[in-house]
C-alpha positions in Angstrom: -103.6 42.2 61.6 -101.1 44.6 60.5 -98.3 43.3 62.8 -98.8 39.9 61.7 -98.5 40.9 58.2 -95.5 42.6 58.8 -94.1 39.8 60.5 -95.2 37.4 57.6 -93.2 40.1 55.0 -90.1 39.5 57.4 -90.2 36.0 57.2 -90.6 36.0 53.7 -87.5 38.6 53.6 -85.6 36.4 55.9 -86.0 33.4 53.8 -85.2 35.2 50.7 -82.0 36.3 52.8 -81.2 32.7 53.6 -82.0 31.4 50.3 -79.5 34.2 49.2 -76.9 33.2 51.4 -77.3 29.5 50.4 -76.6 30.6 46.8 -73.7 32.5 48.2 -72.4 29.9 49.9 -72.7 27.5 46.8 -70.9 30.2 44.7 -68.3 30.5 47.3 -67.7 26.7 47.0 -67.4 26.9 43.5 -65.1 30.0 43.7 -62.8 27.6 46.1 -63.2 24.5 43.7 -62.1 27.1 40.8 -59.3 28.2 43.1 -58.2 24.7 43.8 -58.0 23.9 40.0 -55.9 26.9 39.4 -53.7 25.9 42.0 -53.5 22.7 40.8 -52.9 24.1 37.1 -50.2 26.4 38.7 -48.5 23.7 40.2 -48.6 21.7 36.8 -47.2 25.1 35.2 -44.4 24.9 37.7 -43.8 21.7 37.2 -43.6 21.9 33.1 -41.4 25.1 33.6 -39.0 23.0 35.9 -38.9 20.3 33.2 -38.4 23.1 30.4 -35.7 24.5 32.2 -34.0 21.0 32.7 -34.7 20.6 29.0 -33.0 23.9 28.0 -30.2 22.7 30.9 -29.8 19.7 28.9 -30.0 21.1 25.3 -27.3 23.7 26.5 -25.0 20.8 27.5 -25.8 19.1 24.2 -24.8 22.4 22.3 -21.7 22.9 24.5 -20.9 19.3 23.3 -21.5 19.8 19.9 -19.3 23.0 19.8 -16.7 21.0 21.5 -16.7 18.0 19.1 -17.0 20.7 16.2 -13.9 22.1 17.6 -12.4 18.7 17.7 -13.8 17.9 14.2 -12.3 21.3 12.7 -8.9 20.5 14.6 -8.7 17.0 13.0 -9.6 18.1 9.7 -6.8 20.9 9.9 -4.2 18.1 11.0 -5.5 16.0 8.1 -5.4 18.9 5.8 -1.7 19.7 6.9 -1.2 16.0 6.4 -2.4 15.7 2.7 -0.3 18.9 2.1 2.7 17.4 3.4 1.9 14.3 1.3 1.0 16.3 -1.9 4.6 18.0 -1.5 6.3 14.8 -1.0 4.6 13.2 -3.9 5.6 16.3 -6.0 9.0 15.8 -5.1 9.0 12.2 -5.6 7.2 12.8 -9.0 9.7 15.4 -10.1 12.8 12.9 -8.9 11.3 10.0 -11.0 10.7 12.5 -14.0 14.5 13.2 -13.6 15.5 9.7 -13.0 13.5 8.6 -16.1 15.0 11.1 -18.0 18.7 10.1 -16.8 17.9 6.5 -17.6 16.8 7.4 -21.0 19.8 9.5 -21.8 22.2 6.5 -20.1 20.0 4.0 -22.2 20.8 6.0 -25.6 24.2 6.5 -24.9 25.0 2.9 -23.6 22.9 1.4 -26.8 24.7 3.5 -29.2 28.2 2.7 -27.8 27.4 -1.0 -27.8 26.0 -1.2 -31.3 29.0 1.1 -32.6 31.4 -1.3 -30.8 30.0 -4.5 -31.7 28.3 -4.0 -34.9 30.0 -1.0 -36.5 26.9 1.2 -37.0 27.1 4.9 -35.3 23.4 5.5 -35.1 22.7 8.7 -33.2 19.8 8.1 -31.0 17.1 10.1 -29.4 13.3 9.9 -28.7 10.7 9.8 -31.2 7.5 11.8 -30.5 4.6 11.4 -33.0 1.0 12.6 -32.4 -0.3 9.2 -31.8 2.7 7.7 -30.3 6.1 7.9 -28.5 9.3 6.2 -28.8 11.9 6.9 -26.1 14.9 5.0 -27.7 14.9 5.5 -31.7 17.3 6.2 -34.2 17.8 5.3 -38.0 20.6 5.4 -40.5 20.2 4.3 -44.4 19.3 0.7 -43.6 19.0 0.1 -40.1 17.0 1.4 -37.3 16.4 1.2 -33.4 13.6 0.9 -31.6 13.4 0.7 -27.9 12.5 1.1 -24.6 14.0 2.8 -21.3 12.7 2.3 -17.9 14.1 2.2 -14.3 12.5 -0.9 -13.2 10.1 -3.1 -15.8 7.6 -6.2 -16.0 6.3 -7.8 -19.2 4.5 -4.5 -19.9 7.6 -2.9 -21.1 8.0 -5.6 -23.8 4.5 -5.4 -24.8 4.7 -1.5 -25.1 7.8 -1.8 -27.6 6.0 -4.8 -29.6 2.9 -2.2 -29.8 5.4 0.4 -30.7 6.7 -1.6 -33.4 3.5 -2.5 -34.8 2.2 1.0 -34.9 5.2 2.3 -36.7 5.0 -0.4 -39.2 1.1 0.6 -39.7 1.0 4.1 -39.6 4.7 5.4 -39.8 6.5 2.7 -42.2 8.8 5.8 -43.3 10.3 5.7 -39.9 11.6 2.1 -40.2 14.1 0.3 -42.3 14.8 -2.9 -44.0 16.8 -4.0 -40.4 15.7 -3.0 -36.9 17.7 -3.4 -33.5 14.3 -3.9 -30.8 16.2 -3.2 -27.6 14.9 -2.8 -24.1 17.1 -0.9 -21.6 16.1 -1.6 -17.8 17.8 -1.3 -14.5 15.9 -3.4 -12.7 14.0 -6.0 -14.9 11.3 -8.3 -13.4 12.2 -12.1 -14.0 9.1 -12.7 -16.4 10.5 -9.5 -18.6 13.8 -11.4 -19.0 12.0 -14.8 -19.9 9.7 -13.2 -22.2 12.4 -11.2 -23.9 14.4 -14.4 -24.5 11.4 -15.9 -26.2 10.9 -12.7 -28.2 14.4 -12.6 -29.0 14.9 -9.1 -27.8 18.1 -7.6 -26.5 17.8 -6.7 -22.8 20.4 -5.0 -21.0 21.5 -2.2 -18.3 24.8 -0.4 -18.5 26.7 -3.1 -16.6 25.2 -6.3 -18.0 23.2 -7.8 -20.6 19.9 -9.8 -19.2 19.5 -11.3 -22.5 21.3 -11.0 -25.8 20.4 -13.1 -28.9 22.9 -14.4 -31.3 22.0 -11.6 -33.7 20.5 -8.4 -32.2 19.2 -7.3 -35.5 16.1 -8.3 -36.8 16.2 -8.6 -40.9 12.5 -7.3 -41.1 10.7 -4.7 -39.1 7.8 -7.3 -39.0 9.6 -10.2 -37.3 8.4 -10.9 -34.0 6.0 -7.9 -34.0 2.9 -9.7 -32.6 
């Protein structure tokens, strides 16, 4: 009886061992499944790393391209800046030349107009410029009863005549003491536009340069400063 009881215990232990083995095999299977998942995740991570490296490489190439483009843009900008500086210097030279030419033309105009008035009318009127707070006239001179009001320019259109008439009107309204009973309005222009000459004829304004009259009225003297000043 004792032997049977021992055998029974042994079989119970064997059954428990088998049950434990079964659990162990289940756990081993679960561990293998987990390992399989881990290897899948590792593969995914490696794939992501590969993608990241490729993206990093692409970004590096783009950064290199951007740097090259930046260098190119900087070179283009420097070229444009150098060109602008050259243009500024040229423009400055042109402005200086134009200023000198304008001053030369104004001096020439005063000399020629003064001589023509003296030779043809007998009036020796010293001509200069008239600078007032609100206006400037580049040909002006006055004697006892005659004044000269004019414009001098290298090249001009109708605006030159309009400016002359505006100056005459302003002198009449704001500075009547600068005018006289008789006035000689004059435009001295080296290269007049056709419309300037046409308008000067209509307004009866003497228009000339050193070598010729573009238009000369029968009388170059206006009997009153208000005449034709509109």
